N, C-alpha and C positions, 0 to 999 in steps of 0.2 A: 573753291577755283578750280576747274577744269584745265589741262595742259595736253591741247590737242596736235600742236605742230612738231616736229623734229628739230624745229630751229628753238622753239620756247623749253623745248625739254632738255638740248645742252646746253642754254643760257642758265637754266635751274642747277645743272650740275657742275656748271663752273662756278658759280655762286657758292652754290655748299663748297665747293673743293678752299674757294675764297674764306671761304670764313673759314672752317678746319684751320687750315694754315693760321685765319688773322687769332683765332682762340690759342692756339698750340704757341703763339708768339707769344703773344699775352703770359700766358702760364711759365714759360720758361723765362721772359723777363720779370715777371717776380719773384718768380722760386728765388734769380739769380741776387735779385734786391734785397729780397727777405734772408739772404743766407750772407747780407752784403755787410752795408756800414752801419747795422741796427744793435751791435754791442754796446749797450750802456755804458760800459767802460770806456768807450774810445771818445765821449760827448766831454768835450770841455770847454770851459768859462767856469767864471764867477757865478755861483748862483744864485744870491741875490742882487747882481746887475745882470743876470738873464730873468730873475721874480719881476724886476722894474718894467725889460721890456716886454713881457708877456701881456705884465697888467695895460700899459701903454696899447699895444696891436690888440687886447682884445676886451678895450673898453669902447666903449659908442660914445657918440659925441653927449651924451648926458652925463657921461661919467659911470653909466651902467655899465656890470663887468658883463660880457658877453657869454652867453649859455652853452654857445656850439665847445662842445670836450675839444681843444687842444692841449694833447699832452705832451711832456717836453721831450718828452724818447719818443714819440712819433714826429717829432722836429727832427732827429733824428734820420729821417729821410732827407732832410734839406742840409742838417749841419756837418760839415766836412765832407760832402758832393761837391767843389768847385769843379773838379774834375767834369762831372756830368752834367755841367750848365747849369749849377744851383749855386749861389753864394750862401753865407753863413748865414746870411739873413733871413733867409728862403725865398730871395728875388731873382727872378730869371735875370739872368746874366748877360744880357742882351748885349751890353758898352762892349763886353769884351769883343762881339765880333765886328771888324770894319767892312761896313757896310758902305758901299757908293754913296755919296749925298746924292746924286740924280735917281737913284732906285728908292732910295729915302724917301726924298722928294713924293714919286709917284708911288710908293707903298700909303703914305699919311695922304694926298689925294684922294688915292681910291678909296681908303673906307672911308674920306671924308663924303663922298658921293654916296658910298651906301646907307652913311646913317642917316644922308637929305631921305634916297630914297625912302629906309625902314619909315621918315618920319611920317613920312606921305600920304596919309592915309585917307581910303577914299570915306566920304559919309557913311555908305555902310559897313565899313571896317570901325570908324568910330564907335560908331553904336555899337556894334558887336563888342568889340571890347569894353565899354563902359557898361553892356550890360552884363560879362565876364565878371571885370570887377565888383559889382553887386551881389553877382549869384555867390563870387567868395566868400567876399564878407560875412554873407547870410550864414554860409556854410562854417564859415570860421568861432562865429556867435555861440553854433548849438543850442539854438533857442528849442526852436520846438520843431513838432513836423508842420506844422503850416509853413514857418518860416523855412525850410529845407525847396519842400514842394514846390514853392516861390520861386527858388534857387534855383531850383531844375527848370519852371518857365520860362526862365531866365536863358539856362544854356540854352533851351532846346532852342532857342530863337538865337542866340549868337552862332549855335551851329550851325544853323540854318543858311546863316549868311557867311559861312565859309570860315568861321572862327576856330582853326586848329585845336586849342586848350578846351575850348566847350567839347567839342565833338569829340574827345578824348574822354570826356566826361561823363558826357551824355553814352558813350558806346559801353564803357562801362557799368554804367545803370540797367542799362539793357541787358546786361547778361546775369545781375545782382535786383534788379528788382524792386528796389527796395521803396526811389520814389515814384518811380515811371511804371509802365506797364513792361511788364516780365518779356522780352524777344528778344531770343540766342540768336536767329536767324538774321533778325537786324543787326543786332550786336555785330556777327561776324562781315554784313555788308560794310558797317563802317569801321572796322578796324582794317578794311582791306583795301577801302578809299584813302585812309589814314597812312597807310602801310605804303600809297603808291606816291603819297607827297612826302614820305622819308620822316614820320613819324615816328620814334622809339616805340613810345607806348603802343600805337597802330600795331607796328611789329609785333611785340612781347603781346598784344594782345592773342592776336594771330595764332604765334606759336602755341600760346594756352590753347585756345581751341582745335587746334590741331593734333595735341597730347591728347584731351582728352576725348577727341570724335564727335564734338559738341558744334552742331548745326552744318558738319562737313565730315568725312571720311577721315576716321584716325590716320594719321601718317607722322613718324615719329621724327623721320626725315628730313621735312619739310619744318616740324617744331622746333626741333634743333638752329635749323638755318633761323627760322625768324625772332626764335628767342633769344639768340646769337647778335644778331643785329641789334634787339631791341637793348640786349644788356650793353654794347659797346655803344650804343647812342646814350648811354646812364640809366635807362628805365628800372628804376627799385625791385617791378615784380620782374620783369626779366631778367635780373640776375639774382635775384633769389628764386627763380624755378631753375635754371641755370645751377647755382651755387647745391641745389638737393639733388641735383642729377648727379655731377661730378662727386657728392659725397655717397650719393647710397648706388652708384655708377649706373644709372638710369637709361639705355639709350646709347651710352657716352662711355669710355674706361674710365674705370672709379680714380680720382685724383684727388687726395688731400689737397695739394699748396692749391689747384686750381678752384673747388671748394671755397677754399678760405678765402680766394682775391673775392670771389664773389661776395662772399656772406659779410666780409668785412666792410663792403662797399653800401649794404645795405644796413647793413649794424649801425652805421657813422650818419645815415638818414633817419633814421628812429631813432640814434640817441640823438641827434641836433634839433628832432622836434619835441625830446621830452624835456620837460619842466627838472629842475635841479632835484622836487621833492619826489620825484619819479613818475610813474605812467597813470595810462587810467586801469582798472581789473578790467583781465583777458576769462574770458568765461569761454571755457568750451566743454561740451555736456554731449558724454559720449550715449548715443543711443541705444548699443548692446546692454551696456551697466545700467539703464533704466529697466531693462524686461531682465536682466539677472538677477537684479539687486535691487529691488522698487523700492525707490524711495530713498536709500543710501548715497549720500554725496552729491544730491539735489541742490541746485547753485541755486534757487527760484526763491521769494518771500512770498507767503502766502498773503495776499489783499488784505485780507481779516487782519492777519498781525499787524501788518502796514496801517490800518485803520485803530488797534489797539495803541500801539505807538503812536500815535497823530492825538488819540484821547489822552493818553498820558501827558504828551508833550502839551497840548492844552491847556492840561489844569497844573501847570507849574512843577513837574519831572524833569529834573533836570539832566538827570542820565537819558531819556527819551529825547528832549529836546537836542542834544549832541549828539546822539545815536543817528537822529533823522536828520541833522547839518551832514552829517560825515557822508551816508547815506546817499541824498539830493547831490553835494558835492561832489563822488566822486561816482556815481552812480554805478550802474549793473543789477544785477541780481534778479533784473526783471524790474529794476528802476529808472525811470529815463532820469539822468543828468537834465539839475536845477539851481543851478547856481543861484537863484532869485529866491528861493524856498530856504536852500542852507543858510544862506543867509542870516533871513528873518529867526530859523532857529537857533543861529550860532549867538545871536543877539539877542536873543530871547536867555538865553544861558548864560552868557556873558553878563547880563544885569542881576543875575543871580551870585556873581563874583568868580563862575566856573574858568578854572585854568586853561581846561582844553578849550573850551569854545574861544576864549581870548587867542590861545594858540593859532587857534584855526580861521582867524577874522585877522590878524596878521598874515596869516600866510596868503589868502586871500585878495589882502591889498598891497602884498607884496611882488605877486606874480599878476594879477590882474585878472578881471572876469569880465564876461558880458553882463554883470550884474554889477560890480567894481569897477573903476578905475581905479590902474595903480599909483597908489602912493608910499612914499619908502618912508615917509614922515609918520604915517595913521600905524603901517604897519610896523616900524620901529616904536611906538607906545604901545601896543597890544602885545607885542613879544617883551616887552620888557615886566610887563603885567604879568603875563605867563612867568618868567621866568622868575620873577620875585617869590612865586610858589614855590620853584622848584619844578616846574614842568618842565619834561627832556623836550617838548616840543618847541615853546616857547625859547630855551636854550640854543637850540641848535639853528632857530630861527634867528636870534641873534648875531649866531655865530655867521651866519650868510649874510649878512646884513654891513659884518665887520670884514669878512673877508673879501666882497667884492665890493665895498664901498658905496651900498646904497644907503644912502638919508645921513650916513656917517663917512667920515676916511676910515679911510681902510687902515686897519690896527690889527697885524696877522696874532700877536700876542692874545688879546682878547678873544677873539675868532676860534684862538687852540683852545683856552681857556674854556668858552663854553661849549664847542665838542667834545671837549673832554668830560666836562659834567654831561652831556647827553649820551654821550657814550655810555659812561657809566652804568647810566639806568637801561643800557641794552634798545637806545633810541636808532634807527636806522640811519636819517640821515645826519647824525652826530658821527655814525661807523663812515659813511660814505664820505664826507669832507676831509674826515682826518687820514682817511687814505689820500684825498684828492691834495691835502698841504703833503704829504711824506711823497707823494709820485711828483709833482710838479715841484714841492721845496719852497712851498708860500709859508718863508718865516723860520723856516726850521732846513735842518740840513737833508739833502735829497737821503730817501730809506726806502728803497724798493722793496724790503723785504717787510715791514713795516705797512707799507702801502698794501701789500698783499693781506696780510693781515685785517686790515680794516676792510679793503673792500670785499675778502670773503664773509667778513659779519654780516657784511651789508646784503652781500649775493642771496645771503640764506632768508634774508626776509621777500625776496624777489624784487629789489630795486633794478632798475634795468641799467641804469648808466654805472651800475655798481660788477655788475656782468658785464658790460661794455669794458670799461677798463681792465678786467680780468682777461678778456679776450684779447685786448692789445696787448696785455703784458707775457699772454700765454704764447702768442704769436711773434714776438720778438725776444722771448728768454730772457724778462724784467725782473729779478728777482728770486727766478723759478730757473729751472730746465725747459726748454722752448717744448713746447707741445702742438703738434698741429691739427691732433682730433681734438684735443680739449679745446682748441681755441674756437674749431668750427662750430663743435658744440653749443661753445658760449655767443659768438655770435648767433647761431642758428637760433638762441632762446631769445637773445637781442630784436631780430628781424622778425621774428614770430610776437612781437608786442607791437609790430607799427600799426596805426588806424587801420588797414586791411582785417586784421583781426576782429575786427566790430561787426561781419560781416556774420561771423559765428551765430550771433543770436540771429538775425533775420532769416538764416536758414532753419534754426532751432523752431520759431514760430513758426514758418510757410510748413515746418513739417507736422507741427502741431495744429495749426487749420485745415491740414488736409492737402498742401497743394505741395507734393511731391516731386511733379515737376520742379518745382524752382529752388525747391531744397536740394535734388540732389546735384542739380547743375553749379548753384554755389557750394556742395562739398567738394565737388568734381575739382572745382577751379581751387582751391583753397588746397585741396590735396594734390595738386598739382607746382603748389608754391611746398611742397614738403609738409603740413600738416599732418598729423599722424591720426590726428582726432577726426578731421577731414574725411581722410583715409578711410578708415575703417564705419564713419556712419555711411560714406556710398557706397561701401560696401554690404552694408547692414539692409538698408535700401533696397538694393539690387537682390541680396539674399533672399529678402523678404516678398519679392515680386509684384513690391510696390512701384514699382519702373522697370519696365521692360525693354530691351534691344534686340529687334528681330526676334528671333524664337527665344524658350528657356536655356538656347546654349548657347549663343552668342551672350546674354546676362550673365550667365554664371561665370563666363571668360572672362568678362570685365570686375566680376565681384574680385574672381579669383586676383587678379592682378590690384585692387586696391586691399583684399587679406596679406598679398604676401607684401606688398609694403609695407603696410600699418605692421606688420609682425615684425619685417627687418628691423623697425625701430622700438622694439621691445614690449609691444603690449601683446600680451598673454591669451587673452580671449580668440583675438585673430590666429595664432600660432596653433592654438585648438581648432578654429576653423578650416585653415590649411589642412589640417588632418585629416578633419570630417571631407574635405572638399577631394581629398585624393582617395578614401577610403571609399566614399559612394561611386565616385567620377562625375560628381561636378566639375563641369568646365574643365575638362579631360580625361585622360582616361585612368581608367581604377588600376591604385598602385598602391599597395598594400605596406611595402617596404618604405615608398616615401612617407603615407600617411602615419608608420609608427614610427618615422625618423623626427615626425612635426612633435607627434603626442610624448615621445620622449625627453624632445626640447623644451616644452613646456614643463614636465612632469621635473625634471632636472633642475633646472635651471629659472624656474620660476612657481615651481611647487603647486601645481595647478591640479587641483581634487579629479576632475571631469576626466583629464590623460592619464592620469593613475586610474580610474577607472576603463580606460579605453584599453588599455595597454594591458590590465590584468583580463578583461573578454578577451583578445588577441592571444594572449600566450593561454586562456584555456580554451581557445579552439584550432590554434596554430594557423592563424591567419597573419602573414606577414610575419609571422616568425614562431621559431622550433615549437611546439605545442608543450607545455609544462606549467603541470596544477602547483607546481609549489610556488613558481614566480606570479602564477597569476592570483592565489591566495593573498601574498605579499602586497601584491598592485594594490588590492581589494583592500587592503588593513592599510597601505597607506593612503589610501584617498578617504578612509572613514578617518584617520586622523589628522589629516589635511583640512578636511571641512565638515560642520557637523549634520548639513544637508545630506550629506553621501552615506549618512549612517543607517539609512534605511535599504536606500538599492543596495548597499554591500551586505545587508544583511541577507537580504533575498539573493545576491550572487551566491554568498556561500550555504545558504541552505540548499542552492540546489546543486554547489560542489558536493556537498555531503551525502547528498542524496544520492548523485549522477556516480560519483569516483569512489566513497566508500566501500560498496564490493569490491572494486579493484585493490584498492586499499590491503581489505582483509585476504584480497587472492595473494598478494603479494608474499605472505605470509605462510602461506600451506595450511590453513585450518579447513583443509578439506574434510578431514578425519569428523566435523564437529559438523558441519551442513554443506552443503552446498549451492552455490548460486550461479546459474547458468539462464540470465534473465535478457533477454533484449528488446530494449522497448519500440523500437522500430519497427518490431514486428506485429504489435498493435494497435498503437498509438502514432504511426507513422513517422516522419523522418523532424516533426516540429514539433513532437511532444514535448522538449524542455520551456517552448513557450508554456505549453499547458500546465506545465509544474509550476514554473514561476507564477501564472494567476490564479491557481488556485492558492501559491504560500500567500499570495498579496491580501485574496480573499479571507482566507484564515487570518492573516494580521489585520485587517479592517475588523472583523468579527471579534478579534480580542480586544481591537482598544475602544469597539462600543461599550462592550461587557464591562469592561473597567470602570469606562464613563456613567455607566449605568449606576454601575455598586457604587462607584464614590458619590452619585448622587442620591440615592437610597440610605447611602450612612450618613450622609450628610444631615 
């Protein structure tokens, strides 16, 4: 978007100022709110009565308990705040305002007219809405790639008819290129069109593209404007991007409270979308780690290994059947989620009376999948069969049915008993729901400290809801001292478990197939949302020159930005890379002092061997710090102790030290009476003689290794 007139430029400045004022107002209001009526000790009322009210409020028409997190102390946002317009039941106290009857009638008539206009859709709009509904249903089932491509075909048709939600989804796919053709330029155009009609998704999309300089020149000011409007409109990606910016101080003044406000909203969306038994597996593979440590920490399963387990399962191996069932049920590790195949394997194992298979079948029937319709009675039967064998998952499943009244009457005593049995075996669902019972006061006396205990235990297994509840308690000081920074980190962790994290594998697959353009776009977009792994991967691709922007200088400048963001989030190798960039002047001017600062940080706080070795070299040659042979030797020794891979380079460096500075050492002790050494290697070998010495020592070491290996073969 190019601004060519003075009038439009002034309008943009006014929008920018008003946006910042709005954001500041919200931050101040939220801060005051958080510091106001959130003390759990001010919550009044009978816990048992509150429990009954909450059960009624959180039950749907079929008697199923809603999975939406609705903590009682989160309700303290409304309890006791009638002065601010909210009554103790959490409803707007509109009846407290004395409105004229004629105004009320006019308002109701206006609402009715607007409602009738909304219902009067044209045939094209009705058709577009039907296409959109069908597409969403296909995507929700997560059946297969063919089903998803059909869904996006329908979305494209609906988008061409002007259907805004469909256009939002198509524009997003133009960025990620998962089901359609990757086209960032077209995505920018679609987001601009959506932004013109006030779409928060379009505004947030433009903000992200401006931030990363994708399909347009980078503009942090425009990015902040669009992200703010998108966030105020409720777009979770816009909120997440702003949360990260205020948390790390990217383009704005650092503000923990503002970051907390945005991350809390995104975390609530993610938690609401997660089942009570946890979310999907999040896979984040660092490209640099694959180079530095090949094969270490890989998450992908080899196809041959999967086929081997399938062979075992087909031949009646119960462990293989259950393992494959879990793999296809959860998806991940390079395996596409397939509930039909998961059900088949679980049924095979259940026929052999395997308790884990029974529990998983109970879980599938309790939650409902695209392969199995939800059936509480069948879930109850399978959970009971598993629990009778002492299976922790079956016990936790029974506890959830009794807690939420699914297929049985609500019985808190039974729920508490089964959750305790499961938690005693270390099962995460038992721990989580014990925390929930003590948090809400379901059948027990409310106890925030016990809730914190069980949520902490469940969070160690990475349960999303446990992290979310801990974030709520940290942000409001329930059962612990309030900590804004800890709450932000918890909510950030939850936000990064959203469905958008699934794009990591799409980026990785694109990279492995050589589509570096698509890979870096996805990594850059995710990096703007605050994912450290995405930031380091984007920097790595730029660092390797697999994607370039303009000349090499601009490419390195972008890489430096992403290395810096990844390093600020604690990634050790990114900190070392920063030291390298300042040492060699990549994307910035040569600055040995700053380089040494980054190396020292990686050495002292992260115990990185490469950083220690580099510090030793800089001390040896007096680069960026005073020349000190003793400190150089100390850092070399520390590098060898920190990593076995550093032992050979350290041995060569120490040999060089001995050869170069040995004569100086003896000269300090006045041994001139014994012999006199006055040799300057520069006189006959040149200024690069130390490189020759290192090369010679390396060759000698290679001959020594070959000699010993040959000798071992002969003697063997």
